[in-house]
C-alpha positions in Angstrom: 14.0 18.6 1.2 10.4 18.6 1.4 9.0 15.7 -0.3 7.6 18.3 -2.6 10.9 18.8 -4.0 11.5 15.2 -5.0 13.1 16.7 -8.5 11.2 15.2 -12.0 13.1 14.2 -14.4 12.2 12.5 -17.8 13.9 9.6 -18.8 15.0 11.2 -22.1 16.9 13.8 -19.8 19.4 11.5 -18.9 22.3 9.3 -20.5 20.7 5.7 -18.3 18.2 4.6 -16.3 20.2 3.5 -13.9 21.3 7.2 -13.2 18.2 8.1 -14.0 16.5 6.1 -10.6 19.5 7.3 -8.8 18.8 10.9 -9.6 14.8 10.6 -9.4 14.6 9.5 -5.7 13.7 6.9 -3.4 13.0 8.3 0.7 12.3 6.1 3.6 10.9 7.6 6.5 10.6 6.7 9.9 7.8 8.5 11.5 4.0 8.1 12.3 1.6 8.9 9.1 -1.0 9.7 12.1 0.9 12.8 12.0 -1.0 15.4 10.3 2.5 17.2 9.8 4.5 15.0 8.7 4.6 16.2 5.2 3.7 19.2 3.2 0.5 19.2 0.8 -0.3 17.1 -2.1 2.6 15.4 -3.4 1.7 12.3 -4.0 0.0 10.7 -7.3 -0.5 6.8 -6.2 -0.6 5.5 -2.9 -0.3 1.7 -2.5 -0.6 0.3 0.9 -2.0 -2.2 3.4 -2.4 -0.8 7.1 -2.0 -3.3 10.1 -5.1 -5.7 9.9 -6.3 -5.6 14.1 -5.7 -9.2 14.2 -2.8 -9.4 17.1 -0.2 -9.6 14.3 3.0 -9.1 17.0 4.9 -5.9 15.5 7.3 -3.9 17.3 5.7 -0.5 17.9 1.8 -0.9 16.3 -0.5 -2.1 18.7 -2.5 -4.5 16.3 -5.6 -5.5 18.9 -7.5 -2.5 19.3 -11.1 -2.3 20.1 -13.0 -2.5 16.5 -14.1 1.4 17.2 -10.4 2.6 17.7 -9.2 0.5 14.9 -11.9 2.6 12.4 -10.7 6.0 14.3 -6.9 5.2 13.5 -8.0 4.4 10.1 -9.8 7.5 9.6 -7.0 9.5 10.7 -4.3 7.9 8.4 -6.9 7.3 5.5 -7.4 11.5 6.2 -3.8 12.4 6.4 -3.1 10.9 3.0 -6.4 12.4 1.7 -4.4 15.9 2.3 -1.2 15.0 1.0 -2.5 14.0 -2.2 -2.7 15.9 -5.3 -6.4 16.2 -7.1 -5.5 13.4 -9.5 -3.8 10.8 -6.8 -5.3 7.0 -6.7 -5.3 5.1 -3.3 -4.8 1.0 -3.7 -5.9 -0.5 -0.5 -5.1 -3.5 0.7 -7.7 -4.6 3.1 -9.3 -7.9 4.6 -12.9 -8.4 3.4 -14.1 -9.4 7.1 -12.6 -10.5 10.8 -13.8 -13.0 12.6 -11.5 -12.9 15.6 -13.4 -10.9 18.6 -16.5 -10.8 16.6 -17.5 -11.0 12.9 -17.0 -7.5 11.6 -17.4 -6.2 7.7 -13.8 -4.6 7.9 -13.6 -3.7 4.1 -17.4 -2.3 4.1 -16.5 -0.4 6.9 -12.8 1.4 6.0 -14.0 2.1 2.3 -16.9 3.8 4.3 -14.6 5.6 6.0 -12.2 6.5 2.8 -15.5 8.1 1.7 -16.4 10.2 4.4 -12.7 11.9 4.6 -12.8 12.6 1.2 -12.1 9.9 -1.3 -14.1 8.7 -3.8 -14.8 5.3 -4.8 -13.8 3.4 -7.9 -13.9 0.0 -7.9 -12.6 -3.3 -6.1 -9.7 -6.0 -7.1 -10.8 -8.9 -5.1 -7.0 -10.6 -4.6 -7.3 -14.6 -4.4 -4.3 -15.7 -1.9 -5.7 -19.5 -2.1 -4.4 -19.6 1.4 -6.5 -22.9 2.6 -4.5 -22.9 5.9 -7.6 -20.1 6.9 -10.3 -23.5 6.6 -9.3 -24.4 10.4 -13.1 -22.8 11.9 -16.0 -24.7 10.4 -18.5 -23.5 12.8 -21.3 -26.5 13.4 -19.7 -29.0 11.5 -21.8 -31.1 8.6 -25.0 -29.2 10.2 -27.2 -25.8 9.5 -26.9 -25.0 13.3 -24.2 -22.8 12.7 -21.9 -22.8 9.8 -18.9 -20.4 9.3 -18.4 -19.2 5.9 -14.2 -18.1 4.9 -13.3 -16.5 2.0 -9.5 -16.6 1.4 -9.4 -13.5 -0.4 -8.4 -10.0 0.6 -9.6 -6.7 -1.0 -7.6 -3.8 -3.0 -10.1 -1.3 -3.1 -9.3 1.6 -5.5 -10.2 5.3 -4.5 -9.1 8.9 -6.4 -9.0 11.8 -5.1 -11.3 14.6 -7.2 -10.3 13.6 -10.5 -10.3 10.0 -11.7 -8.8 10.4 -15.3 -5.4 11.5 -15.1 -4.4 14.2 -17.3 -1.1 15.5 -15.3 2.3 13.7 -15.2 4.7 12.0 -18.3 1.6 10.2 -19.7 4.3 7.7 -20.3 2.5 4.3 -19.3 4.7 0.8 -19.3 1.9 -1.4 -18.8 2.2 -4.2 -21.6 -0.9 -5.2 -23.4 -1.2 -8.2 -21.9 -0.9 -6.9 -18.5 -3.6 -4.5 -19.2 -5.8 -7.0 -20.3 -5.6 -9.6 -17.5 -4.8 -7.0 -14.7 -8.5 -5.0 -15.2 -10.0 -8.6 -14.7 -10.9 -7.7 -11.1 -9.9 -10.8 -10.2 -6.1 -11.4 -9.1 -4.8 -14.7 -8.4 -1.0 -14.4 -6.9 0.4 -16.3 -3.6 1.0 -13.7 -0.1 4.6 -13.4 1.0 6.8 -15.7 3.3 7.1 -14.2 6.4 9.8 -16.2 7.7 11.6 -15.4 4.5 11.4 -11.6 4.6 11.7 -11.4 8.5 8.6 -9.2 9.0 5.2 -10.5 10.0 2.9 -9.3 7.2 5.2 -8.7 4.3 3.3 -7.6 0.8 4.1 -10.0 -1.8 6.0 -8.3 -4.7 3.4 -9.1 -7.2 0.7 -6.8 -5.1 2.5 -3.2 -5.6 3.7 -4.2 -9.1 0.6 -4.6 -10.9 -0.6 -1.4 -9.0 2.4 0.5 -9.9 2.3 -0.5 -13.6 -1.8 -0.3 -14.0 -2.4 2.9 -12.4 0.4 5.3 -12.5 2.8 7.0 -15.1 6.7 6.1 -15.8 7.8 9.0 -13.2 4.7 9.3 -11.2 5.5 9.9 -7.1 4.4 6.2 -4.9 3.9 6.5 -1.5 3.4 4.1 1.3 2.5 5.0 4.9 2.6 1.3 6.3 6.1 0.3 4.0 7.0 -2.0 6.3 9.8 -4.4 4.3 9.8 -2.0 1.9 8.1 -3.9 -0.7 6.1 -1.2 -2.6 9.3 1.0 -2.5 11.3 -1.6 -4.5 8.5 -2.0 -6.8 8.2 1.6 -7.2 12.1 2.1 -7.9 12.6 -0.7 -10.3 9.7 0.8 -12.3 10.9 3.9 -12.9 8.9 5.9 -10.1 9.9 8.1 -7.6 9.1 6.7 -4.1 8.2 7.9 -0.7 7.8 5.4 2.3 6.9 5.8 6.0 7.5 3.3 8.5 6.9 3.9 12.3 9.2 1.1 14.1 12.7 1.3 13.8 13.4 -2.2 13.3 11.5 -2.5 10.1 12.8 0.6 8.8 16.4 -0.7 9.4 14.9 -4.1 7.1 13.8 -2.0 4.8 16.4 -0.3 4.2 18.8 -3.1 4.1 16.4 -5.0 1.7 16.3 -1.7 -0.6 20.6 -1.4 -0.7 20.4 -5.2 -1.7 18.2 -4.9 -4.4 18.5 -1.4 -5.8 21.5 -0.1 -3.9 20.7 3.3 -2.9 18.5 5.3 -0.3 17.5 8.5 1.1 17.2 7.4 4.7 14.9 10.6 7.0 14.2 10.1 10.6 10.8 12.6 10.6 10.0 11.6 14.3 13.2 13.6 15.7 
């Protein structure tokens, strides 16, 4: 079945939420989001993702120590593909670093945001995620001196972009965000902890709160959510639990199995396809 054929089923038409969730679909693909032919066109309503940061994390199938220019080229390719796979009112919630100091200071957040716009995405806003990660306070530069002090911000960015039109006029028009959630989350400073690598078994896991907020604030019930770097499957789990259809892509077989097992444990159903065969 093509991704565009994932069925649209309204909640009122089925007898129970569990049955509804099973029928609308959760699909995990083992494949490479750099492959422009991975999917047919324009099926995505919302993308929530965090690409590799290129900081030397030991993934199994991904080189996380590219030259900076190669990393930007990599970013351009997958951002362009996701743009092509998205419908005209699609949104992109892009979790990326503010900056990078390993191998020289780089304005990663600004550079990737510019590239996203160059391939067609339109900029809407930026959410600052305050992780409160004090462990990053390890490099001070010139200690107690103006000679060469080093400034570290323990935050990451969630850049909010869209394809052609910001206002959503398609979909079910059914929102499930509460009044308190809406008032809190439309403040562009989000404060919550990151996720434990050891607990999840992945070198760079998403905290559940990030896709949870992103999905409820920026999509309708039954929208199709997409994560091209789904890793341990957190975006897929949160989308499915909140009555969205969801498709994820992960290049690494080990992490596909990790995501599959987490999803089966928390939800009990999954459609798994190897797209690279």
